[in-house]
A tleap script that builds the chain and sets N, CA, C and O, in Angstrom:
source leaprc.protein.ff14SB
mol = sequence {
  NMET THR ARG LEU THR PRO GLU SER VAL GLU
  ALA GLU GLU ILE ARG GLU VAL LEU THR ASP
  GLN GLU LEU THR VAL HIE ALA ARG ILE VAL
  TRP VAL PHE LEU ALA ALA ALA ASP GLN PRO
  GLN ASN SER ASN SER LEU ALA ALA GLU LEU
  GLY PHE ALA GLY SER THR VAL SER LYS CYS
  VAL GLY VAL LEU ARG GLU ARG ARG LEU ILE
  ARG ARG LEU ASN GLY VAL TRP ILE ALA GLN
  SER PRO ALA GLU LYS GLU GLU GLY CARG
}
set mol.1.N position { 23.621 37.871 -10.413 }
set mol.1.CA position { 23.279 39.301 -10.157 }
set mol.1.C position { 21.519 39.423 -9.874 }
set mol.1.O position { 20.795 39.177 -10.839 }
set mol.2.N position { 20.957 39.755 -8.714 }
set mol.2.CA position { 20.504 40.291 -8.025 }
set mol.2.C position { 19.804 41.387 -8.845 }
set mol.2.O position { 20.451 42.313 -9.334 }
set mol.3.N position { 18.446 41.269 -8.992 }
set mol.3.CA position { 17.703 42.377 -10.245 }
set mol.3.C position { 16.883 42.427 -9.255 }
set mol.3.O position { 16.178 41.438 -9.057 }
set mol.4.N position { 16.787 43.385 -8.536 }
set mol.4.CA position { 15.667 44.262 -8.328 }
set mol.4.C position { 14.719 45.909 -8.389 }
set mol.4.O position { 14.250 46.695 -7.565 }
set mol.5.N position { 14.809 45.800 -9.827 }
set mol.5.CA position { 14.399 46.357 -11.193 }
set mol.5.C position { 13.761 45.484 -12.016 }
set mol.5.O position { 13.853 44.262 -12.132 }
set mol.6.N position { 12.509 47.033 -13.064 }
set mol.6.CA position { 11.813 45.790 -14.210 }
set mol.6.C position { 12.880 45.031 -14.957 }
set mol.6.O position { 13.919 44.824 -14.330 }
set mol.7.N position { 12.794 44.569 -16.230 }
set mol.7.CA position { 13.112 43.506 -16.513 }
set mol.7.C position { 14.071 44.347 -18.232 }
set mol.7.O position { 14.917 43.876 -18.992 }
set mol.8.N position { 13.173 46.051 -18.179 }
set mol.8.CA position { 13.344 47.044 -19.377 }
set mol.8.C position { 14.676 47.671 -18.464 }
set mol.8.O position { 15.583 48.437 -18.789 }
set mol.9.N position { 14.467 47.223 -17.629 }
set mol.9.CA position { 16.083 47.815 -17.294 }
set mol.9.C position { 17.095 47.039 -17.817 }
set mol.9.O position { 17.847 47.452 -18.699 }
set mol.10.N position { 17.164 45.887 -17.305 }
set mol.10.CA position { 18.750 45.323 -17.665 }
set mol.10.C position { 18.581 44.777 -19.715 }
set mol.10.O position { 19.592 44.379 -20.293 }
set mol.11.N position { 16.918 44.896 -20.640 }
set mol.11.CA position { 17.604 45.116 -21.574 }
set mol.11.C position { 18.691 46.282 -21.852 }
set mol.11.O position { 19.607 46.227 -22.673 }
set mol.12.N position { 18.320 47.552 -20.814 }
set mol.12.CA position { 19.414 49.253 -21.284 }
set mol.12.C position { 20.583 48.514 -20.967 }
set mol.12.O position { 21.743 48.735 -21.313 }
set mol.13.N position { 20.003 47.382 -20.089 }
set mol.13.CA position { 22.142 47.451 -19.341 }
set mol.13.C position { 22.620 46.779 -20.780 }
set mol.13.O position { 23.489 47.020 -21.617 }
set mol.14.N position { 21.849 46.064 -20.645 }
set mol.14.CA position { 22.779 44.894 -21.598 }
set mol.14.C position { 22.936 45.604 -23.149 }
set mol.14.O position { 24.040 45.437 -23.668 }
set mol.15.N position { 21.827 46.458 -24.009 }
set mol.15.CA position { 22.527 47.707 -24.465 }
set mol.15.C position { 23.903 48.125 -24.457 }
set mol.15.O position { 24.794 47.825 -25.252 }
set mol.16.N position { 23.939 48.804 -23.522 }
set mol.16.CA position { 24.827 49.758 -23.256 }
set mol.16.C position { 25.976 48.850 -22.855 }
set mol.16.O position { 26.904 49.503 -22.377 }
set mol.17.N position { 26.158 47.781 -22.896 }
set mol.17.CA position { 26.958 47.099 -22.831 }
set mol.17.C position { 28.386 46.436 -24.447 }
set mol.17.O position { 29.589 46.191 -24.540 }
set mol.18.N position { 27.050 46.442 -25.419 }
set mol.18.CA position { 26.946 45.121 -26.485 }
set mol.18.C position { 27.111 46.636 -27.039 }
set mol.18.O position { 27.224 46.172 -28.174 }
set mol.19.N position { 27.223 48.001 -27.250 }
set mol.19.CA position { 26.944 49.656 -27.730 }
set mol.19.C position { 28.005 50.154 -27.394 }
set mol.19.O position { 28.350 51.268 -27.787 }
set mol.20.N position { 28.581 49.552 -26.751 }
set mol.20.CA position { 30.270 50.230 -25.997 }
set mol.20.C position { 31.564 50.098 -27.114 }
set mol.20.O position { 32.227 49.147 -27.529 }
set mol.21.N position { 31.560 51.695 -27.393 }
set mol.21.CA position { 32.477 50.587 -29.397 }
set mol.21.C position { 34.255 50.141 -28.938 }
set mol.21.O position { 35.181 49.529 -29.470 }
set mol.22.N position { 33.867 51.282 -26.915 }
set mol.22.CA position { 36.049 50.352 -26.767 }
set mol.22.C position { 35.793 49.237 -25.910 }
set mol.22.O position { 36.740 48.976 -25.168 }
set mol.23.N position { 34.483 48.281 -25.764 }
set mol.23.CA position { 34.857 47.110 -26.043 }
set mol.23.C position { 35.174 45.610 -26.798 }
set mol.23.O position { 34.107 45.176 -27.231 }
set mol.24.N position { 36.154 44.810 -27.052 }
set mol.24.CA position { 36.135 44.022 -28.094 }
set mol.24.C position { 34.811 43.524 -28.612 }
set mol.24.O position { 33.698 43.518 -28.086 }
set mol.25.N position { 35.152 43.190 -29.554 }
set mol.25.CA position { 33.628 42.159 -29.317 }
set mol.25.C position { 33.500 41.020 -28.785 }
set mol.25.O position { 32.582 40.200 -28.787 }
set mol.26.N position { 34.750 41.052 -28.218 }
set mol.26.CA position { 34.644 38.815 -28.005 }
set mol.26.C position { 34.568 39.243 -26.639 }
set mol.26.O position { 33.618 38.549 -26.274 }
set mol.27.N position { 35.118 40.309 -25.010 }
set mol.27.CA position { 34.797 40.857 -24.655 }
set mol.27.C position { 32.759 41.548 -24.562 }
set mol.27.O position { 32.058 41.613 -23.552 }
set mol.28.N position { 32.424 41.891 -25.850 }
set mol.28.CA position { 30.634 42.109 -25.191 }
set mol.28.C position { 30.607 41.035 -24.766 }
set mol.28.O position { 30.528 40.864 -23.550 }
set mol.29.N position { 30.697 39.378 -26.153 }
set mol.29.CA position { 29.685 38.065 -25.486 }
set mol.29.C position { 29.794 37.417 -24.375 }
set mol.29.O position { 28.919 36.934 -23.657 }
set mol.30.N position { 31.973 37.451 -24.177 }
set mol.30.CA position { 31.773 37.375 -22.449 }
set mol.30.C position { 31.337 37.566 -21.454 }
set mol.30.O position { 31.293 36.884 -20.430 }
set mol.31.N position { 30.610 39.530 -21.959 }
set mol.31.CA position { 30.092 40.248 -20.487 }
set mol.31.C position { 29.015 39.307 -21.113 }
set mol.31.O position { 28.875 38.247 -20.503 }
set mol.32.N position { 28.030 39.536 -22.488 }
set mol.32.CA position { 26.729 38.734 -22.088 }
set mol.32.C position { 26.182 37.653 -21.689 }
set mol.32.O position { 25.058 37.421 -21.244 }
set mol.33.N position { 27.577 36.651 -21.998 }
set mol.33.CA position { 27.340 34.532 -21.636 }
set mol.33.C position { 27.238 34.890 -20.459 }
set mol.33.O position { 26.273 34.338 -19.929 }
set mol.34.N position { 28.050 35.889 -19.464 }
set mol.34.CA position { 27.997 35.976 -18.062 }
set mol.34.C position { 26.623 36.069 -17.551 }
set mol.34.O position { 25.868 35.237 -17.048 }
set mol.35.N position { 26.465 37.873 -17.946 }
set mol.35.CA position { 24.865 37.562 -17.263 }
set mol.35.C position { 23.821 36.946 -18.048 }
set mol.35.O position { 22.854 37.690 -17.887 }
set mol.36.N position { 23.560 36.214 -18.634 }
set mol.36.CA position { 22.593 34.796 -19.548 }
set mol.36.C position { 22.707 33.981 -18.309 }
set mol.36.O position { 21.986 33.886 -17.316 }
set mol.37.N position { 23.790 33.439 -18.650 }
set mol.37.CA position { 24.368 32.007 -17.141 }
set mol.37.C position { 23.866 31.573 -16.118 }
set mol.37.O position { 23.975 32.073 -14.998 }
set mol.38.N position { 23.223 30.523 -16.440 }
set mol.38.CA position { 22.488 30.855 -14.680 }
set mol.38.C position { 23.691 30.382 -14.076 }
set mol.38.O position { 23.705 31.346 -13.311 }
set mol.39.N position { 24.695 29.759 -13.750 }
set mol.39.CA position { 25.744 29.842 -12.962 }
set mol.39.C position { 26.845 30.706 -13.344 }
set mol.39.O position { 27.214 30.938 -14.495 }
set mol.40.N position { 27.144 30.985 -12.683 }
set mol.40.CA position { 29.391 32.020 -12.440 }
set mol.40.C position { 29.979 30.990 -13.528 }
set mol.40.O position { 30.347 29.824 -13.668 }
set mol.41.N position { 29.916 31.472 -13.794 }
set mol.41.CA position { 32.050 30.846 -15.084 }
set mol.41.C position { 32.922 31.081 -14.395 }
set mol.41.O position { 33.135 32.129 -13.785 }
set mol.42.N position { 33.707 29.842 -14.422 }
set mol.42.CA position { 35.111 30.071 -14.932 }
set mol.42.C position { 35.741 30.206 -16.353 }
set mol.42.O position { 35.265 29.833 -17.426 }
set mol.43.N position { 36.953 30.845 -16.095 }
set mol.43.CA position { 37.880 31.372 -17.454 }
set mol.43.C position { 37.492 30.046 -18.011 }
set mol.43.O position { 36.646 30.235 -18.886 }
set mol.44.N position { 37.779 28.705 -17.852 }
set mol.44.CA position { 38.407 28.260 -18.665 }
set mol.44.C position { 36.996 27.693 -19.268 }
set mol.44.O position { 36.927 27.432 -20.468 }
set mol.45.N position { 35.620 27.471 -18.211 }
set mol.45.CA position { 34.601 26.610 -19.610 }
set mol.45.C position { 33.973 28.433 -19.352 }
set mol.45.O position { 33.322 28.592 -18.319 }
set mol.46.N position { 34.152 29.523 -20.134 }
set mol.46.CA position { 33.803 30.536 -21.040 }
set mol.46.C position { 34.055 30.012 -22.480 }
set mol.46.O position { 33.440 29.783 -23.521 }
set mol.47.N position { 36.146 29.909 -21.602 }
set mol.47.CA position { 36.899 29.382 -23.165 }
set mol.47.C position { 36.617 28.530 -24.095 }
set mol.47.O position { 37.145 28.470 -25.206 }
set mol.48.N position { 35.053 27.266 -23.293 }
set mol.48.CA position { 35.288 25.668 -24.110 }
set mol.48.C position { 33.101 26.167 -24.305 }
set mol.48.O position { 32.309 25.333 -24.742 }
set mol.49.N position { 32.817 27.093 -24.019 }
set mol.49.CA position { 31.403 26.831 -23.843 }
set mol.49.C position { 31.399 28.257 -24.985 }
set mol.49.O position { 30.659 28.304 -25.968 }
set mol.50.N position { 32.274 29.230 -24.644 }
set mol.50.CA position { 32.559 30.428 -26.414 }
set mol.50.C position { 32.796 29.749 -27.610 }
set mol.50.O position { 32.016 29.946 -28.542 }
set mol.51.N position { 34.433 28.417 -27.849 }
set mol.51.CA position { 34.667 28.626 -28.720 }
set mol.51.C position { 35.710 29.379 -28.498 }
set mol.51.O position { 36.448 29.266 -29.477 }
set mol.52.N position { 36.418 30.495 -27.279 }
set mol.52.CA position { 36.983 31.118 -27.761 }
set mol.52.C position { 38.911 30.613 -27.084 }
set mol.52.O position { 39.179 29.982 -26.061 }
set mol.53.N position { 39.516 30.973 -27.730 }
set mol.53.CA position { 40.613 30.457 -27.309 }
set mol.53.C position { 41.124 31.144 -25.675 }
set mol.53.O position { 40.909 32.327 -25.409 }
set mol.54.N position { 41.890 30.084 -24.580 }
set mol.54.CA position { 42.027 30.690 -23.458 }
set mol.54.C position { 42.620 32.104 -23.497 }
set mol.54.O position { 42.135 32.908 -22.701 }
set mol.55.N position { 43.553 32.502 -24.269 }
set mol.55.CA position { 44.034 34.187 -24.342 }
set mol.55.C position { 42.812 34.966 -24.595 }
set mol.55.O position { 42.434 35.724 -23.702 }
set mol.56.N position { 41.893 34.849 -26.102 }
set mol.56.CA position { 41.120 35.950 -25.785 }
set mol.56.C position { 39.834 35.403 -24.315 }
set mol.56.O position { 38.637 35.433 -24.601 }
set mol.57.N position { 40.035 35.191 -23.634 }
set mol.57.CA position { 39.186 34.874 -22.671 }
set mol.57.C position { 39.325 35.384 -21.708 }
set mol.57.O position { 38.372 35.924 -21.148 }
set mol.58.N position { 41.248 35.383 -20.905 }
set mol.58.CA position { 41.834 36.371 -20.229 }
set mol.58.C position { 42.444 37.715 -20.752 }
set mol.58.O position { 43.222 38.506 -20.220 }
set mol.59.N position { 41.889 37.707 -21.852 }
set mol.59.CA position { 42.234 39.387 -22.217 }
set mol.59.C position { 41.263 39.995 -21.966 }
set mol.59.O position { 41.325 40.977 -21.226 }
set mol.60.N position { 39.882 39.494 -22.619 }
set mol.60.CA position { 38.524 39.645 -22.598 }
set mol.60.C position { 38.036 39.461 -20.959 }
set mol.60.O position { 37.364 40.490 -21.029 }
set mol.61.N position { 37.888 39.165 -20.027 }
set mol.61.CA position { 38.483 39.355 -18.203 }
set mol.61.C position { 38.951 39.828 -17.938 }
set mol.61.O position { 38.416 40.426 -17.005 }
set mol.62.N position { 39.914 40.144 -18.104 }
set mol.62.CA position { 40.746 41.543 -17.322 }
set mol.62.C position { 40.632 43.351 -18.391 }
set mol.62.O position { 40.982 44.426 -17.903 }
set mol.63.N position { 40.060 43.175 -19.857 }
set mol.63.CA position { 39.405 43.850 -19.346 }
set mol.63.C position { 38.053 44.477 -18.629 }
set mol.63.O position { 37.935 45.494 -17.946 }
set mol.64.N position { 36.980 43.394 -19.079 }
set mol.64.CA position { 36.264 43.792 -18.020 }
set mol.64.C position { 36.358 43.541 -16.317 }
set mol.64.O position { 35.455 44.104 -15.700 }
set mol.65.N position { 36.979 43.050 -15.791 }
set mol.65.CA position { 37.497 43.707 -14.154 }
set mol.65.C position { 37.574 44.770 -14.730 }
set mol.65.O position { 36.547 45.356 -15.072 }
set mol.66.N position { 39.264 45.461 -15.063 }
set mol.66.CA position { 39.233 46.419 -15.737 }
set mol.66.C position { 38.183 47.564 -15.272 }
set mol.66.O position { 38.432 48.572 -14.611 }
set mol.67.N position { 37.059 47.175 -15.749 }
set mol.67.CA position { 36.483 48.694 -16.148 }
set mol.67.C position { 34.927 47.768 -14.992 }
set mol.67.O position { 33.782 48.127 -15.266 }
set mol.68.N position { 35.080 46.908 -14.077 }
set mol.68.CA position { 34.446 46.459 -14.057 }
set mol.68.C position { 32.342 46.282 -13.621 }
set mol.68.O position { 31.489 46.665 -12.821 }
set mol.69.N position { 32.527 45.472 -14.788 }
set mol.69.CA position { 31.779 45.155 -15.597 }
set mol.69.C position { 31.696 43.379 -15.250 }
set mol.69.O position { 31.082 42.669 -16.045 }
set mol.70.N position { 32.457 42.673 -13.833 }
set mol.70.CA position { 32.982 41.601 -13.802 }
set mol.70.C position { 33.438 41.786 -12.353 }
set mol.70.O position { 34.089 42.755 -11.962 }
set mol.71.N position { 32.938 40.525 -11.418 }
set mol.71.CA position { 33.838 39.914 -10.288 }
set mol.71.C position { 34.598 38.661 -10.013 }
set mol.71.O position { 33.993 37.765 -10.602 }
set mol.72.N position { 35.192 38.381 -9.660 }
set mol.72.CA position { 35.764 37.687 -9.203 }
set mol.72.C position { 35.057 37.109 -7.958 }
set mol.72.O position { 35.282 37.801 -6.966 }
set mol.73.N position { 34.180 35.924 -7.697 }
set mol.73.CA position { 33.915 35.187 -6.305 }
set mol.73.C position { 34.189 33.776 -6.321 }
set mol.73.O position { 33.164 33.289 -6.798 }
set mol.74.N position { 34.880 32.977 -6.104 }
set mol.74.CA position { 34.938 31.844 -5.107 }
set mol.74.C position { 35.105 30.947 -6.295 }
set mol.74.O position { 34.462 29.971 -6.682 }
set mol.75.N position { 36.780 31.933 -7.026 }
set mol.75.CA position { 37.144 31.221 -8.858 }
set mol.75.C position { 35.929 31.365 -9.636 }
set mol.75.O position { 35.834 30.949 -10.791 }
set mol.76.N position { 35.089 31.898 -9.065 }
set mol.76.CA position { 34.158 32.102 -10.792 }
set mol.76.C position { 34.068 33.535 -11.779 }
set mol.76.O position { 34.900 34.353 -11.388 }
set mol.77.N position { 33.540 33.857 -12.550 }
set mol.77.CA position { 33.182 35.725 -12.346 }
set mol.77.C position { 31.546 34.836 -12.638 }
set mol.77.O position { 30.937 33.792 -12.873 }
set mol.78.N position { 31.541 36.627 -12.319 }
set mol.78.CA position { 29.753 37.086 -12.278 }
set mol.78.C position { 29.689 37.974 -12.392 }
set mol.78.O position { 30.262 38.732 -11.610 }
set mol.79.N position { 28.733 38.573 -13.749 }
set mol.79.CA position { 28.469 40.082 -14.463 }
set mol.79.C position { 27.945 40.779 -13.667 }
set mol.79.O position { 27.606 40.294 -12.588 }
set mol.80.N position { 27.743 41.988 -13.928 }
set mol.80.CA position { 27.846 43.327 -12.716 }
set mol.80.C position { 26.687 43.779 -14.225 }
set mol.80.O position { 26.522 43.177 -15.286 }
set mol.81.N position { 26.095 45.013 -13.726 }
set mol.81.CA position { 25.664 45.697 -14.283 }
set mol.81.C position { 25.976 47.000 -14.828 }
set mol.81.O position { 25.982 47.896 -13.984 }
set mol.82.N position { 26.248 47.353 -16.063 }
set mol.82.CA position { 26.742 49.180 -15.597 }
set mol.82.C position { 26.404 49.692 -14.840 }
set mol.82.O position { 27.290 50.471 -14.489 }
set mol.83.N position { 25.200 49.826 -14.006 }
set mol.83.CA position { 24.808 50.747 -13.323 }
set mol.83.C position { 25.468 50.136 -11.177 }
set mol.83.O position { 25.175 50.531 -10.049 }
set mol.84.N position { 26.240 49.245 -11.649 }
set mol.84.CA position { 26.737 48.528 -10.479 }
set mol.84.C position { 28.096 49.124 -10.756 }
set mol.84.O position { 28.657 49.929 -10.012 }
set mol.85.N position { 28.452 48.779 -11.599 }
set mol.85.CA position { 30.064 50.171 -11.604 }
set mol.85.C position { 29.838 51.037 -11.675 }
set mol.85.O position { 30.986 51.392 -11.942 }
set mol.86.N position { 29.053 52.343 -11.697 }
set mol.86.CA position { 28.784 53.456 -11.422 }
set mol.86.C position { 29.043 53.730 -9.709 }
set mol.86.O position { 29.798 54.320 -8.936 }
set mol.87.N position { 27.554 52.641 -9.747 }
set mol.87.CA position { 27.631 52.798 -7.977 }
set mol.87.C position { 28.867 52.550 -7.150 }
set mol.87.O position { 28.822 52.960 -5.990 }
set mol.88.N position { 30.265 51.777 -7.671 }
set mol.88.CA position { 30.967 51.441 -7.068 }
set mol.88.C position { 31.761 52.697 -7.071 }
set mol.88.O position { 32.559 52.792 -6.138 }
set mol.89.N position { 31.701 54.049 -8.231 }
set mol.89.CA position { 33.165 54.915 -8.016 }
set mol.89.C position { 33.500 55.729 -6.603 }
set mol.89.O position { 34.561 56.342 -6.481 }
savepdb mol mol.pdb
quit
């Protein structure tokens, strides 16, 4: 995820997702992990790194993808900021 804005905006984006009561705690953790990861992750690596069941990661990925908070690129998941989500509408 390329950032063209100051770090304070990144913190605001993280806060926005972490306080989104429509997302489960697991989905919030998956998004924050992807946003902070050095490299994109696939579902299996997410489950292993976070200690979640594969089915939990699958459900989280589905919700996050539906809300356009993540996207799939070459078999891996990449976090998108809430601002990118709103621009894509």
